[in-house]
Backbone bond lengths (Angstrom), bond angles and torsions (degrees), N, CA, C in turn:
res aa  C-N    CA-C-N  psi(-1)  N-CA   C-N-CA  omega(-1)  CA-C   N-CA-C  phi
1 X - - - 1.449 - - 1.537 110.39 -
2 X 1.319 117.03 147.49 1.441 121.03 173.37 1.539 109.38 -68.64
3 X 1.341 116.66 162.45 1.464 121.20 -174.96 1.523 111.68 -57.32
4 X 1.326 117.85 -43.72 1.464 120.30 -179.58 1.517 111.09 -64.84
5 X 1.330 115.77 -36.74 1.471 119.62 178.63 1.514 110.13 -70.23
6 X 1.345 116.95 -36.44 1.466 120.49 177.72 1.530 109.69 -61.91
7 X 1.302 117.01 -46.70 1.465 121.19 -179.57 1.518 110.56 -61.02
8 X 1.338 116.09 -41.46 1.459 120.64 177.96 1.521 110.90 -61.80
9 X 1.334 116.15 -46.77 1.461 121.09 -178.10 1.529 111.53 -63.96
10 X 1.350 116.33 -35.35 1.463 119.68 -178.54 1.524 112.09 -62.41
11 X 1.319 117.23 -22.88 1.459 121.22 -177.77 1.524 112.25 -86.75
12 X 1.335 117.27 -7.92 1.459 120.89 -175.44 1.520 112.21 -92.96
13 X 1.331 115.15 151.26 1.468 118.67 177.04 1.527 109.71 -90.61
14 X 1.324 116.85 -179.68 1.467 122.06 -175.81 1.521 110.96 -59.13
15 X 1.320 117.12 -43.54 1.469 120.83 -178.45 1.533 111.19 -62.87
16 X 1.337 116.26 -41.74 1.459 120.32 178.55 1.527 111.15 -64.33
17 X 1.336 116.12 -42.30 1.456 119.85 -179.97 1.517 111.70 -65.30
18 X 1.327 116.40 -38.87 1.460 120.49 176.67 1.521 111.12 -61.16
19 X 1.333 116.21 -38.47 1.456 120.88 -179.92 1.531 111.75 -66.56
20 X 1.335 116.61 -29.96 1.464 120.74 179.51 1.524 113.48 -78.29
21 X 1.312 115.74 -18.91 1.451 120.97 -173.89 1.534 111.71 -70.35
22 X 1.312 116.15 133.28 1.451 121.73 175.18 1.527 108.42 -88.35
23 X 1.307 117.36 105.28 1.469 121.11 -176.11 1.528 113.01 -65.85
24 X 1.331 116.73 -16.34 1.465 120.37 179.80 1.515 112.96 -91.70
25 X 1.315 116.66 1.31 1.462 120.90 -178.21 1.535 110.19 -134.95
26 X 1.314 114.99 54.70 1.459 120.97 179.21 1.533 109.79 -106.56
27 X 1.316 117.09 152.76 1.472 119.14 175.53 1.537 110.79 -62.03
28 X 1.307 115.67 143.89 1.463 119.82 174.16 1.520 110.72 -81.06
29 X 1.322 115.74 -28.12 1.476 121.34 -176.54 1.523 108.18 -143.33
30 X 1.315 116.02 126.23 1.467 122.49 178.81 1.534 109.19 -117.94
31 X 1.320 116.39 133.30 1.462 122.04 174.86 1.527 108.43 -111.94
32 X 1.317 116.05 143.26 1.473 120.49 -177.46 1.522 111.31 -133.53
33 X 1.347 115.67 129.53 1.464 121.13 168.67 1.524 106.12 -97.95
34 X 1.312 116.21 110.35 1.472 122.40 -175.18 1.523 109.38 -86.92
35 X 1.312 116.51 92.61 1.462 120.70 -172.95 1.525 110.34 -116.05
36 X 1.333 115.59 144.99 1.460 120.84 173.63 1.514 115.93 111.59
37 X 1.329 117.85 5.26 1.468 119.05 179.97 1.523 112.32 -60.95
38 X 1.355 115.84 -45.46 1.455 119.88 -178.67 1.516 112.24 -63.87
39 X 1.346 116.71 -43.28 1.473 120.73 179.89 1.525 111.10 -65.95
40 X 1.332 116.28 -36.59 1.464 120.37 177.37 1.530 109.84 -59.11
41 X 1.335 116.20 -44.82 1.463 120.31 -178.80 1.538 111.54 -69.39
42 X 1.320 116.31 -42.72 1.449 120.77 -177.97 1.536 111.82 -62.83
43 X 1.328 116.71 -37.40 1.466 121.16 178.70 1.528 111.11 -62.70
44 X 1.336 116.67 -23.35 1.456 121.44 -178.15 1.517 112.77 -105.95
45 X 1.324 116.33 7.61 1.460 120.50 179.32 1.517 112.61 68.43
46 X 1.320 117.00 28.53 1.468 122.42 -177.72 1.523 110.18 -108.04
47 X 1.329 117.88 159.00 1.469 119.70 174.20 1.527 109.86 -65.57
48 X 1.332 116.80 153.90 1.465 121.83 -175.24 1.521 111.78 -56.63
49 X 1.342 117.63 -34.62 1.471 119.71 -176.69 1.517 110.84 -62.83
50 X 1.349 117.74 -25.99 1.461 120.44 178.74 1.535 110.53 -63.44
51 X 1.332 116.37 -35.38 1.457 120.30 176.71 1.521 111.22 -65.98
52 X 1.325 116.23 -41.66 1.475 120.12 177.92 1.525 110.60 -64.69
53 X 1.323 116.32 -39.57 1.462 119.74 179.11 1.528 111.25 -63.99
54 X 1.326 116.22 -42.65 1.453 119.59 178.31 1.538 110.60 -68.15
55 X 1.326 116.20 -33.64 1.461 120.69 178.60 1.510 113.29 -62.81
56 X 1.339 117.34 -25.16 1.459 121.32 177.02 1.524 110.82 -60.85
57 X 1.320 116.95 -35.85 1.472 120.28 178.28 1.525 110.42 -64.30
58 X 1.318 116.62 -36.64 1.464 120.23 176.92 1.527 110.93 -66.67
59 X 1.328 116.63 -41.33 1.473 119.83 176.41 1.521 109.84 -57.87
60 X 1.324 115.03 -46.86 1.476 119.59 -178.41 1.535 111.47 -59.93
61 X 1.330 116.68 -41.61 1.469 119.23 -179.79 1.526 111.32 -68.96
62 X 1.342 117.78 -36.90 1.460 119.77 179.61 1.528 110.95 -67.33
63 X 1.319 116.57 -40.34 1.465 120.21 178.35 1.527 109.62 -65.28
64 X 1.319 117.05 -45.86 1.467 121.82 -178.50 1.522 111.24 -61.67
65 X 1.334 116.78 -47.49 1.465 119.96 -177.97 1.522 111.24 -68.59
66 X 1.327 116.71 -38.33 1.471 119.44 177.89 1.524 110.46 -60.82
67 X 1.311 115.59 -40.93 1.478 118.99 179.39 1.531 110.10 -67.52
68 X 1.328 116.96 -40.73 1.475 121.21 178.98 1.526 111.02 -59.40
69 X 1.341 116.24 -35.69 1.454 121.34 -176.79 1.519 112.74 -91.19
70 X 1.328 116.93 4.63 1.467 122.26 -179.83 1.531 112.58 60.78
71 X 1.310 116.11 34.20 1.470 120.38 172.71 1.528 106.47 -77.93
72 X 1.327 115.80 126.72 1.460 120.36 -168.08 1.512 115.77 -75.52
73 X 1.339 117.48 -25.73 1.466 119.36 -175.42 1.517 111.09 -148.01
74 X 1.332 115.07 138.23 1.460 122.50 176.72 1.528 107.44 -133.46
75 X 1.322 117.42 121.21 1.457 121.78 -179.92 1.512 109.22 -118.60
76 X 1.319 117.53 123.79 1.464 121.25 -176.00 1.538 110.26 -120.24
77 X 1.325 113.76 139.26 1.462 122.39 -178.13 1.527 107.70 -90.56
78 X 1.316 116.16 103.38 1.460 120.30 -172.99 1.532 113.32 -99.93
79 X 1.343 116.90 -35.17 1.471 119.02 -174.54 1.524 108.02 -157.38
80 X 1.329 116.20 116.33 1.454 120.08 -177.54 1.529 111.23 -90.38
81 X 1.318 115.91 166.73 1.468 119.09 175.03 1.518 110.76 -60.73
82 X 1.341 116.33 -35.30 1.462 120.37 178.30 1.523 112.29 -65.68
83 X 1.344 117.10 -25.61 1.457 120.71 -178.86 1.527 113.23 -66.13
84 X 1.337 117.64 -15.54 1.465 119.74 176.72 1.529 111.56 -64.90
85 X 1.330 117.24 -15.01 1.469 121.19 179.29 1.527 112.01 -80.55
86 X 1.330 117.20 -7.41 1.460 120.67 -179.39 1.537 110.63 -70.12
87 X 1.339 116.80 164.84 1.472 119.41 178.30 1.534 111.36 -54.87
88 X 1.324 115.79 140.75 1.473 121.38 -175.55 1.528 112.13 -59.00
89 X 1.336 117.25 -34.07 1.463 119.82 -179.05 1.528 110.89 -66.04
90 X 1.351 116.32 -41.55 1.461 119.75 178.75 1.528 110.79 -65.39
91 X 1.334 116.44 -40.37 1.470 119.74 178.32 1.527 110.32 -61.43
92 X 1.336 116.28 -44.41 1.470 120.43 178.95 1.517 110.73 -59.89
93 X 1.319 116.91 -45.20 1.469 121.20 -178.99 1.529 111.19 -63.85
94 X 1.330 116.40 -37.62 1.467 120.46 177.74 1.525 111.28 -64.70
95 X 1.318 116.52 -40.72 1.463 120.36 -179.86 1.532 110.96 -66.33
96 X 1.305 116.47 -40.17 1.463 120.60 176.92 1.512 109.86 -62.79
97 X 1.334 116.27 -44.38 1.464 121.72 179.85 1.525 110.83 -62.14
98 X 1.321 117.48 -38.37 1.463 121.73 178.80 1.523 110.62 -62.97
99 X 1.337 116.62 -46.29 1.464 119.71 179.08 1.531 110.81 -62.01
100 X 1.321 116.60 -42.17 1.458 120.33 179.98 1.519 110.79 -62.18
101 X 1.328 116.21 -42.11 1.466 120.48 179.90 1.526 110.67 -60.94
102 X 1.327 116.25 -47.27 1.464 120.14 -177.59 1.531 111.73 -63.56
103 X 1.315 116.08 -40.79 1.469 120.02 179.73 1.524 110.89 -63.22
104 X 1.336 116.42 -39.96 1.464 120.99 -178.04 1.529 112.07 -74.67
105 X 1.339 116.58 -34.18 1.454 120.33 -172.22 1.518 114.69 -92.72
106 X 1.320 117.75 -10.05 1.454 119.75 -177.61 1.536 112.05 -56.79
107 X 1.306 116.76 -43.54 1.473 120.16 -179.57 1.523 110.46 -61.82
108 X 1.336 116.53 -40.73 1.476 120.44 179.08 1.529 110.17 -64.71
109 X 1.337 116.47 -41.61 1.461 119.83 179.04 1.528 111.28 -60.78
110 X 1.313 115.78 -40.84 1.448 119.65 179.74 1.538 111.13 -69.38
111 X 1.304 115.93 -41.91 1.461 121.31 -178.64 1.534 111.74 -62.41
112 X 1.340 116.41 -36.95 1.462 121.06 -175.77 1.531 112.87 -105.61
113 X 1.313 117.24 13.70 1.466 123.56 176.52 1.515 112.68 55.54
114 X 1.350 115.49 48.76 1.456 121.68 178.68 1.523 109.27 -100.85
115 X 1.298 116.37 122.93 1.459 121.42 177.08 1.526 109.10 -85.54
116 X 1.329 116.52 137.70 1.458 121.09 -179.46 1.525 109.99 -108.68
117 X 1.328 115.66 134.87 1.473 121.76 178.03 1.518 109.93 -137.53
118 X 1.331 116.18 160.82 1.450 121.23 172.28 1.531 108.79 -129.19
119 X 1.328 115.88 151.88 1.461 121.46 170.87 1.519 107.45 -133.28
120 X 1.320 115.37 145.55 1.444 120.42 -178.64 1.512 111.03 133.10
121 X 1.302 116.24 -178.88 1.459 121.82 179.87 1.532 109.09 -88.39
122 X 1.327 114.45 85.05 1.458 121.53 -174.26 1.538 113.86 -62.89
123 X 1.335 115.67 -23.69 1.463 118.83 -175.77 1.528 112.76 -62.50
124 X 1.318 117.89 -19.25 1.464 120.79 179.95 1.537 112.66 -82.98
125 X 1.317 116.79 -13.53 1.466 120.10 -178.27 1.527 110.75 -77.58
126 X 1.334 118.04 154.28 1.469 120.74 176.29 1.527 110.76 -58.27
127 X 1.315 115.75 150.21 1.467 121.39 -175.78 1.523 111.68 -58.72
128 X 1.323 117.36 -40.11 1.470 119.85 -178.79 1.531 111.07 -64.68
129 X 1.338 116.16 -37.76 1.457 121.00 179.05 1.530 109.85 -67.60
130 X 1.330 116.76 -43.91 1.464 120.34 178.64 1.522 110.94 -59.97
131 X 1.328 116.23 -40.06 1.459 120.21 179.27 1.520 111.47 -65.19
132 X 1.313 116.73 -40.84 1.474 121.00 179.08 1.515 110.35 -65.79
133 X 1.330 116.98 -44.19 1.454 120.86 179.40 1.531 111.08 -61.57
134 X 1.316 116.12 -44.60 1.471 120.72 -179.00 1.512 110.96 -62.69
135 X 1.322 116.56 -39.65 1.476 120.05 -178.70 1.520 110.80 -66.34
136 X 1.332 116.70 -44.32 1.473 119.61 -179.45 1.526 110.50 -67.77
137 X 1.331 117.36 -39.15 1.465 119.74 176.38 1.524 110.57 -60.30
138 X 1.310 117.28 -43.47 1.459 120.70 -178.14 1.526 111.07 -66.90
139 X 1.322 116.68 -45.10 1.464 119.69 -176.83 1.520 112.81 -66.74
140 X 1.333 116.60 -27.94 1.476 120.01 -177.92 1.531 112.10 -100.33
141 X 1.311 118.18 4.21 1.465 121.64 -170.67 1.518 114.32 -61.53
142 X 1.334 117.49 -23.75 1.468 120.19 -179.50 1.522 112.90 -96.49
143 X 1.326 117.73 -1.66 1.460 120.71 177.65 1.547 109.03 -71.25
144 X 1.324 116.65 142.10 1.463 117.58 -169.38 1.542 115.34 -137.37
145 X 1.322 117.94 12.47 1.466 119.49 -179.68 1.527 112.54 -91.16
146 X 1.313 116.83 -27.44 1.470 121.25 -177.63 1.512 108.69 -161.19
147 X 1.333 116.41 149.65 1.469 121.02 175.45 1.516 109.46 -116.97
148 X 1.322 115.88 122.11 1.466 122.69 174.42 1.524 107.46 -102.78
149 X 1.334 115.77 116.18 1.460 120.66 -179.75 1.527 108.89 -113.13
150 X 1.321 116.15 130.88 1.468 120.57 175.89 1.511 108.78 -111.17
151 X 1.338 116.09 124.42 1.461 121.45 176.28 1.514 108.65 -86.44
152 X 1.330 115.70 114.93 1.460 123.48 -176.25 1.518 109.89 -127.05
153 X 1.322 116.56 136.39 1.451 119.70 -176.49 1.521 108.61 47.94
154 X 1.349 113.40 47.47 1.470 120.80 -168.68 1.525 111.25 -115.57
155 X 1.331 115.05 145.58 1.451 122.73 170.33 1.523 108.37 -147.43
156 X 1.318 116.63 135.86 1.456 119.97 -177.55 1.511 113.16 -62.80
157 X 1.335 117.93 -39.90 1.454 120.28 -179.98 1.520 111.49 -67.01
158 X 1.344 116.68 -41.74 1.462 118.33 179.59 1.525 111.22 -67.97
159 X 1.338 117.50 -31.30 1.461 119.72 176.05 1.530 110.18 -62.18
160 X 1.338 116.19 -42.22 1.469 120.07 179.38 1.530 110.35 -67.93
161 X 1.341 117.53 -40.90 1.462 121.08 177.35 1.534 110.38 -61.74
162 X 1.329 116.65 -45.49 1.472 119.94 179.67 1.519 110.78 -62.30
163 X 1.328 117.58 -38.77 1.458 121.30 178.63 1.523 110.17 -66.06
164 X 1.339 117.21 -41.00 1.465 120.67 179.64 1.523 110.34 -64.60
165 X 1.312 117.55 -40.37 1.471 120.66 177.60 1.523 111.57 -61.88
166 X 1.335 115.83 -45.74 1.469 120.61 -179.74 1.524 111.01 -63.40
167 X 1.311 116.08 -40.05 1.452 121.27 179.79 1.538 110.78 -67.66
168 X 1.321 116.51 -39.68 1.454 120.82 177.92 1.527 110.79 -63.10
169 X 1.321 115.83 -39.45 1.470 119.91 178.31 1.532 110.42 -62.45
170 X 1.331 116.27 -41.69 1.459 120.30 178.22 1.534 110.49 -59.61
171 X 1.316 116.91 -40.24 1.462 121.23 180.00 1.536 111.41 -69.94
172 X 1.319 115.90 -44.95 1.465 119.57 -178.65 1.519 112.12 -63.69
173 X 1.331 116.37 -32.00 1.463 120.50 -179.25 1.525 112.86 -92.91
174 X 1.338 115.68 7.51 1.449 120.47 170.88 1.509 116.79 82.21
175 X 1.311 118.17 10.62 1.459 120.00 -178.94 1.528 112.58 -88.67
176 X 1.348 116.08 -14.66 1.457 121.58 175.90 1.518 108.79 -141.29
177 X 1.325 114.90 155.45 1.460 120.89 175.23 1.529 108.87 -106.89
178 X 1.313 115.10 142.02 1.465 120.33 -177.26 1.521 111.37 -56.55
179 X 1.336 117.68 -40.10 1.463 121.04 -176.49 1.526 112.40 -72.10
180 X 1.325 118.02 -11.48 1.476 121.25 179.85 1.527 112.46 -89.51
181 X 1.343 116.68 -5.92 1.463 119.49 -174.54 1.529 110.15 -81.75
182 X 1.326 115.42 118.40 1.466 122.47 173.68 1.537 107.67 -126.74
183 X 1.319 117.10 -176.61 1.463 120.49 -177.79 1.524 111.92 -57.74
184 X 1.325 117.12 -41.66 1.459 120.41 -177.50 1.520 111.39 -62.60
185 X 1.341 116.25 -41.76 1.464 119.92 179.39 1.529 110.63 -66.83
186 X 1.327 116.39 -40.55 1.460 119.86 -179.97 1.525 110.65 -62.65
187 X 1.326 116.68 -40.19 1.463 121.48 -178.59 1.530 112.42 -59.51
188 X 1.325 116.73 -27.74 1.460 120.93 -178.91 1.528 112.51 -67.54
189 X 1.331 117.09 -13.19 1.468 120.19 -178.63 1.530 111.79 -103.47
190 X 1.333 116.99 4.66 1.458 121.38 176.24 1.522 110.56 -87.88
191 X 1.322 115.77 162.90 1.462 119.40 -179.87 1.514 112.91 -64.17
192 X 1.309 117.60 -24.27 1.457 122.34 -177.53 1.533 113.13 -93.82
193 X 1.316 117.48 14.61 1.469 120.72 -178.17 1.535 110.77 -53.64
194 X 1.324 113.68 140.21 1.454 118.92 -178.25 1.507 113.97 88.64
195 X 1.327 117.65 -8.32 1.463 121.37 179.82 1.525 109.68 -109.91
196 X 1.321 116.48 149.56 1.465 119.40 172.56 1.533 108.62 -71.44
197 X 1.321 116.84 150.46 1.460 119.91 177.15 1.529 110.02 -64.55
198 X 1.334 117.92 152.77 1.466 119.69 179.84 1.526 112.08 -59.77
199 X 1.323 116.04 137.47 1.453 121.78 172.74 1.525 110.33 -84.74
200 X 1.323 115.76 -30.25 1.469 121.69 -175.99 1.511 109.67 -138.64
201 X 1.352 115.87 133.71 1.455 120.84 173.38 1.521 107.96 -119.72
202 X 1.322 116.34 127.69 1.471 122.90 -179.27 1.533 108.48 -110.74
203 X 1.331 115.95 132.08 1.460 119.26 170.59 1.523 109.25 -126.38
204 X 1.311 115.29 131.65 1.455 120.89 -179.24 1.536 111.15 -95.83
205 X 1.328 116.16 171.90 1.467 126.54 170.32 1.519 115.26 83.16
206 X 1.323 119.15 5.02 1.447 120.38 174.33 1.520 115.79 91.70
207 X 1.331 117.82 -8.45 1.454 119.64 177.07 1.530 109.17 -77.85
208 X 1.332 117.49 136.74 1.458 121.67 -176.23 1.525 110.92 -115.90
209 X 1.311 115.05 63.71 1.471 121.37 176.24 1.528 107.95 -150.83
210 X 1.350 115.84 166.39 1.474 118.67 -176.68 1.527 112.57 -102.07
211 X 1.325 118.27 -6.63 1.459 122.64 168.50 1.537 114.33 50.18
212 X 1.335 115.85 49.27 1.463 120.53 172.80 1.535 112.17 63.66
213 X 1.317 116.64 32.75 1.465 122.02 -178.07 1.518 110.58 -107.86
214 X 1.312 117.77 120.29 1.465 123.53 173.53 1.540 111.92 49.10
215 X 1.328 115.67 51.11 1.460 120.23 -174.06 1.528 113.27 -58.78
216 X 1.302 117.16 -40.81 1.451 121.20 178.72 1.528 110.97 -71.29
217 X 1.314 115.30 -45.15 1.465 121.34 -171.35 1.521 113.72 -73.26
218 X 1.337 118.22 -23.40 1.474 120.40 -175.90 1.513 113.44 -89.02
219 X 1.317 119.08 13.56 1.471 122.33 -174.24 1.519 112.87 -52.70
220 X 1.340 118.42 -41.49 1.457 121.43 -179.29 1.528 112.89 -121.90
221 X 1.309 116.18 22.90 1.457 121.79 -177.67 1.532 110.97 -78.93
222 X 1.324 116.43 142.22 1.459 121.25 172.90 1.543 108.37 -77.18
223 X 1.333 116.25 131.04 1.469 120.88 -176.52 1.538 109.85 -104.30
224 X 1.335 114.95 136.24 1.469 120.81 -179.52 1.524 108.15 -131.19
225 X 1.329 116.05 120.54 1.460 121.01 -179.66 1.538 109.10 -115.20
226 X 1.322 115.20 137.26 1.464 119.65 -179.26 1.525 109.20 -134.50
227 X 1.321 115.75 148.60 1.474 121.80 178.69 1.526 111.15 -73.16
228 X 1.298 118.51 -17.83 1.466 122.10 -176.17 1.526 111.16 -61.87
229 X 1.309 116.48 131.41 1.466 121.07 175.98 1.525 109.08 -73.00
230 X 1.331 116.83 148.02 1.458 119.71 -172.93 1.533 114.48 -54.08
231 X 1.332 120.86 -43.60 1.473 118.53 -179.51 1.525 114.05 -62.45
232 X 1.339 117.08 -19.95 1.465 121.25 177.95 1.531 113.01 -95.22
233 X 1.311 116.55 -3.76 1.465 121.26 -176.35 1.534 108.41 -83.84
234 X 1.325 116.00 108.58 1.459 120.73 -176.12 1.526 110.94 -126.19
235 X 1.316 116.91 -160.39 1.460 121.45 -173.05 1.530 112.53 -55.27
236 X 1.311 115.77 -44.74 1.469 119.69 -176.99 1.527 110.73 -62.06
237 X 1.327 116.98 -42.52 1.463 121.36 -179.87 1.531 110.20 -65.17
238 X 1.323 115.66 -39.54 1.460 120.36 179.69 1.527 110.69 -64.16
239 X 1.325 116.18 -41.89 1.454 120.63 178.65 1.518 111.72 -64.48
240 X 1.328 117.28 -38.02 1.462 120.22 176.84 1.526 110.83 -62.95
241 X 1.326 116.93 -38.24 1.470 120.72 177.33 1.522 110.56 -65.14
242 X 1.324 116.59 -41.36 1.470 120.44 179.97 1.527 111.03 -66.66
243 X 1.318 117.10 -40.30 1.463 120.26 178.28 1.534 111.08 -66.37
244 X 1.307 116.55 -37.19 1.460 120.04 175.71 1.542 109.51 -62.98
245 X 1.305 116.80 -43.87 1.470 121.66 178.13 1.522 110.97 -58.30
246 X 1.310 116.70 -39.73 1.465 120.20 -176.55 1.523 112.85 -71.52
247 X 1.329 117.58 -11.83 1.447 121.28 177.11 1.539 112.21 -88.26
248 X 1.308 116.72 -7.40 1.460 120.42 -173.69 1.541 110.87 -93.91
249 X 1.314 114.65 152.74 1.464 120.52 175.62 1.526 108.17 -107.92
250 X 1.304 116.24 117.81 1.464 121.48 -177.84 1.533 107.96 -95.30
251 X 1.348 116.35 113.94 1.452 120.07 -171.71 1.530 113.55 -105.34
252 X 1.337 118.28 -21.34 1.472 121.46 179.29 1.532 112.24 50.52
253 X 1.334 116.69 42.84 1.449 120.76 177.85 1.520 114.43 89.23
254 X 1.315 118.60 -7.88 1.463 122.04 178.37 1.519 110.30 -88.04
255 X 1.323 117.22 179.08 1.460 121.46 174.25 1.525 108.29 -106.46
256 X 1.325 116.27 163.68 1.470 120.83 -174.45 1.520 112.12 -56.45
257 X 1.344 117.66 -41.17 1.454 120.74 -178.19 1.532 111.27 -60.88
258 X 1.330 116.85 -35.76 1.471 119.92 178.01 1.522 110.52 -68.05
259 X 1.327 115.74 -39.85 1.470 120.20 -178.67 1.525 110.05 -63.72
260 X 1.310 116.56 -41.13 1.472 120.86 -174.36 1.517 112.70 -95.51
261 X 1.332 118.04 4.01 1.450 120.83 175.65 1.506 114.22 73.79
262 X 1.356 116.36 22.59 1.469 119.53 179.43 1.526 109.98 -89.22
263 X 1.314 116.19 148.06 1.461 121.80 179.30 1.535 109.68 -91.40
């Protein structure tokens, strides 16, 4: 949005913003880097886990609103491969929090036909967490209104490396030919196979980078950065991101006249 439009939007409440939203021009797939939980807690003199706990409420609101708006896919970056370098106590607390979230939200996922998926190197996760993830994936596997994907123990570069290895194995074992490999075939070996690439990527907390998230998939994604810390990012903030997205022209390498059918 232009500056004047941003100022105007900032004065509106959730109901007003919903009224401005064009329901026919919404992203099919939204990706989110949930950043700022630790800073949110530190600003309040709380332990870091308090920020993660509060951030769960933001996750819940994003999932709920996405489903209300018939957005088909939501992918959230919950735990990167680099996050394994964090203190062991924080990692343990995060894993416990993840299990608690899944246990509480499974009923909602079933009620609203939300399919749950994970991407990342799951083998590094604790066995109890892997079991919980597998159970929720299985129980929601037939849901078809929306897909919620959580990136865990995930890195965009390692996802591409893993896909290249799998593709090479297919070639070596004679199931594929090297000359037949194009972008579409390569995409089938990524964790997001079967899903459209994100139309919009949101990152909170003021950082303006993608931090090794969905490197292949974000090639033509619209990027939205906000100063809001993740635990404070709620329905209103999400609607502002969607309205900003609707002001953009997505050309995919074309020129405006081609997009609008002008000669």
